[in-house]
N, C-alpha and C positions, 0 to 999 in steps of 0.2 A: 266703628265705621258705620255711617248711616248711608242708606241708599233710598232713592225715590221708589215708591211702590205703586201708587194709584195710577200713574200714567203708563206704566209698562206691564202691569199684571191685570188689574181689575179695571175694566173699561166703562162699566155702567154702575152708578151709584144706587144703592138700595137704602131702606130704613131697617134698623134692626134693634131689637130689645131682648132681654134675657129674663127668664123666669125659672122657677125650680118646681117640680112636682114630686114632693116627698124627698126622703134621704135614707141612706142605709148607714150602718155603723160598722167599724172595724178597728182593729188595733193599728195605730198610726205607723208603727215600725215596719209593718208588712208592706206598706205602700211607699215609704221613703226610708232609706237605710238608717239614718241616725235619728229617726223619729222616736217618739216616747212609747211606752207600753200602755198609754192610756187609750181608751176607746174614743174615737173621734167620729164626727159626722161627715158624710160625703153626699152633698146634694145631687139630685138627679136633674141637672140643668138642661134646659131646651131654649131654642131661639125662635123668636117670631120675626120673620122677614118680610118686608112690604116691598114688592117689586113694582117699578113704575108702570109696567104694562100688564103683568100677570097677577098682581094683587097679593093676597096673603099666602106665604109659604112657611112651614115649620121645618126646623132642623131638629129631629128627634121629638120625643113627646114626654119623657120621664115616666113615673109610675102612675098607676090607677088602682082602684080597688080589685080590678081583675087579677092583679098580681097575687093577692092573697087567696083568691079562689083557685087559681091554677097551681098554687103551692100547698095546697090544703091536703094533697094525697101523696103517698110514696110513689115514685122516688123524687118527685119534684119538691117535696117538703125539705129535702136536703138544701136546696137552693136558698130558701128563706132562713134556714138555720145557719148557713155559712155566712150570710150577710143579712142580719136582721133589718128589716125595713120599717120606717115610720112615716106615716102618711095620713093626711086628713082629706075628706072629700073635696073641700074647697081649694085644695092644692092641685087638683087635675088640670091639665092643660086646657081642656074645654071649659071648665068652670072659670079659670082665670081669664080666658079670652072673652067669655060672656060678660065679665065684670068690666071689660074694656069696650063693650059694645060690638064685639066681633062674634057672629054666630059660628058654630062649628062648621055649618054648611058652606061658610064662605072661604074656608081653607082649600086652595086648589091643588097644592102639592105639599107632600111631606118628604124631605130628604132624609134618609136613614144613613147614619154613620156606620152602623152595624146592627146585628140582630139580637143583641143581648136584651133581656126582659126590661131593664130600666131605661132602655132607649125606645122600645116599641110598645109598651104597655098601653098607650093611649090611642093607638091607631084606629080601634073600632069606634071611636067617638067622632070621627070625621068622615061622614058618608060620601062626600063628593071628592075627597082628595085623591090624587094620582100619587103613586109611591115611586120615588127615584132612588136608586141604590146600585151598588156594584153587583153585577150578576155573580161574581166570584163569592161575595160575602153571603148571598142567599143559597148558592149551590153548596156551601160549606155546612149548611144546617138543615136545608129543607127536608131531607130524608131521615133526619135523626129523630128518635123517639126515646122514651124511657131514660134510662141512665146515660145513654150517649148524648141525649139532648141536654141533660143537667150539666155534664161536663162541659158543653159548649156554651152554657149560659143562655140556653134557648128554651122558651116555653111555647110550644106550637099553638096552644090554644089562645095566645094573645093576638095572632094575626086574624084579620077579618076573613070570613069565609069566601069572599071574593078578592082576596088579596092579589092573586096572580092576574085576574082579569083587569085590576086597576093598576097594574105595575107597568112602569116604563124604565126598565133597567138602563143604565148609562149606555149611551151610543159611543163606542170605543173609537169611532171615526172622528169624534170630536176632541181627541187628544190634542194638546198644543204644547209647544215648547215654551218653557218659563225662561225668564232672562238669564243670560249667562252668569254663572257664579251663585245663582239662587240655590239654596240648599236642596230644593226639590227640582230636578231638571224638567219634569213633565207635569202637566195638569190636565183636567178634563173640563171643558167649557159646557157645563151641564145644560144651560138653556140656549147656548149658541149665540149669545150677545155679550159675552165677556163680564157678566154681573156676578156669577157664582162659579167659582173654580174649584172643583174637587181635586184633592191631593191625596195620593196613597200614603197611609200610615199604618200598614199592617203590623201584626205581631200580637198585640192584645187580642184581636180577633182577625181571622182571615178576611181580607178584602175590606178592612176598615178604612174609611176615608175621613179627612178633615175638609174644612171649607174656608176658602179665602173669599172675602167680600170687603167692599168699601161703602162707608156711609157718606163719603165726601170729607167729613171731618176726621174720620178714623178708619184705619184698615184693621180688620180682624182676621185671625186665623183660628177657627173653631176646630180644635185638634182632637175632639172626642175623647178617648181613653188612652191616647198614645202617651200622655202623662197624666198623673192624677192630682197634681197641685202645681201652682205657679212657682212655689219655692223649689220644686224638684227641677224644673228646666232652668231656673235662674242659677242654681248652685250645682247643677249637674249631679244630682243625687238620684241614682237609680233605686228602684224598689228592692226590698229584700228578696233573696232567692226563693223564698216560699211563694212569693207572688207568681213565680213561673208556673205554678200548678194550674192557674186559671188562664194561662196565656196559650194562644194557638201556636206560637212560634217564638221562643225566647230570643233567638238571633235576630229575627225581623223586629222584634220590639226594641231591642238595643239599637238597631240601625235607625228606626224611626225617631227614637228618643234622642239620638245623637244629632239627627237632622233638625230637630225642634230646638235643641240647645243651640246649634249653629245659626238657625234663624233668628233666635233672641239676640245673639251676639252681633250678627250682621245687620239686621234690620230691627233695631230697638223701637222703631215707631210702630211697628205692627204689634197689635195687642193679641197676645195668645190666650185663648179661652179653653182651658181643660173642662171636661164636662162635669167633673166632680170636685172642683176646687172650691173650698169654703171661703177663700179670700175673694174670689169672684162673686160668690154668693152674697157676701156682706156688702161688697162695693157696688155691684151693678144690679142686683135683683131688688126691686121695691119691697119695702118692709111687709106689705101685705102678702108677698109671695114667699115669706120666710117663716119657719116654725119658731 
């Protein structure tokens, strides 16, 4: 059953492209129940959004070399051991943007889906950016250190020293009702103009959000880590129970997963973009941004 999306959800069109800043590896079966025992790659995807009024905006940043610095000592080294990371300097978000003629100083905003290291490692490369995120997501990690931070997938040293001064947490008064029957009943109009709609997809991380946007020709739902692959939501294949070890809330994860599966069924024209999907990596990321 197909429904219209652009006219009743996303009101202002933007431009959007996808890149990857490194990847990690893991056994496929942990991330999808009938997956193989082979080690597979999970790209750290991020999006470049060009808003007609506000200019360049990023959705997450992927890895940078700072990840290796921050995980060089105990207990943070456990993070790198659990998910080995592969990264080249030319894969950083800042480097790739420069190759497109975009200076890091031109990035006005960075929307954070959540605070795991593979989503925030590049923040220090963008000195003029304001940070937009769910206050709940930040509150869940901001006071964590040592082992407690590792369990939450959080590396405090990745955040800029002036992170809070440059932060603009989501304004909860900008919550809006989404169309009746839409799998997510509420969203948050981040910029107040209907161009970027944040949608709650908690479970993998507390306060995690996805992002609805339209380019005019295509409507995307950037679902962060609410699912890890396109095949997972197409075939309704949940991850292995072991994956629950790194989840903030297993039950919330399952609920978010179910809503994304429902979104795929009800709105097949919306392109769902998981942040670590190799299929998206191969299809939408330019070859220069793939290892």
